[in-house]
N, C-alpha and C positions, 0 to 999 in steps of 0.2 A: 504494499499499499504506499503510495506517495503521499508526503506531507507538503503542503504548499503553505507558504509564510507571507502573510501580509504586513508591509512595513508601517511603522508607527504613523507616518504621515499619510498613509493609504495610496501612496503613489506607484508602490511596486508590490506585484504579486508574483513570486517566484517558487519554483519548486527546487528545493534545495538538495544539493550533494553533500556540502560542507557549510558549517556555520562556525565562526569563531568569534572570540572577544578579542577586542583592539584597545589596549590600554592608552588613554589619552591625558593631558595635564588637566582638563576639565570634568574626567570621568572616564566612563567606559562605553564602546560602542559595540553591539552585535552586528557582525558583517557577514554576508553571502559570500564565501570564498569564490564560488564560479565568477559571479558577475562583480564582485567587489562593491554590492550596494549595502549602504548603512541602512539596516532593517529597524535599528532603535538604538536610541541613545540614553544612558543612566549616568545618575550622579556618582555612583560608586562601582568599583569592581564587583563587589557582593551582589548588588541587585542585578548586574548583568549576569552573573553566574547564576542566579536564581531563575532568571528568565531561561536561560539556556537548559537548566534542569526541567523547566516546564516542557519545553519543546522535547527533550529527551523523554519525558515520561509519556507525552502525547504519541510519541513514535512507539514506544512499548505498548500502549493501550491499543492502537491501531492494529497490532500484530496479535492482540488477544483473541482466543476463540472462545466463545460460549457454547455451553451445551444445553438443550432443552430437555424437558422432562422425558420425552422418548428417546434420549441418547442421540439425537442428532446434532450436528453442530452448525453453527452460523458465525460470521464475523460480526463483530459488534458495530453498530450502526453509530459511527462517530464521525464528527465533523473533521475532515481532512485538511481544513485550512485553519491554521494558528494565527491568531491576529496579536501583533506585538503590542504588549500592554504599554499604557503611558507611564511616566515616571511615578 
């Protein structure tokens, strides 16, 4: 399952291969490695890491399989677009 990420300013919607944190003097940015888009800017490295952890968890959740009462399995119906939170 692919995860799409919508940037904080809503101007970018991208399917990511890699996301990284870039430390800057005024805080930290979460950046799409493939296209070098800044997806979100945060006051601290800690907050940027929290957002990266949320994206990681969403990817795990998208991979999760649920079993029904009759032991059939289905993929969870989760939104595959993660919207970058504001500060």
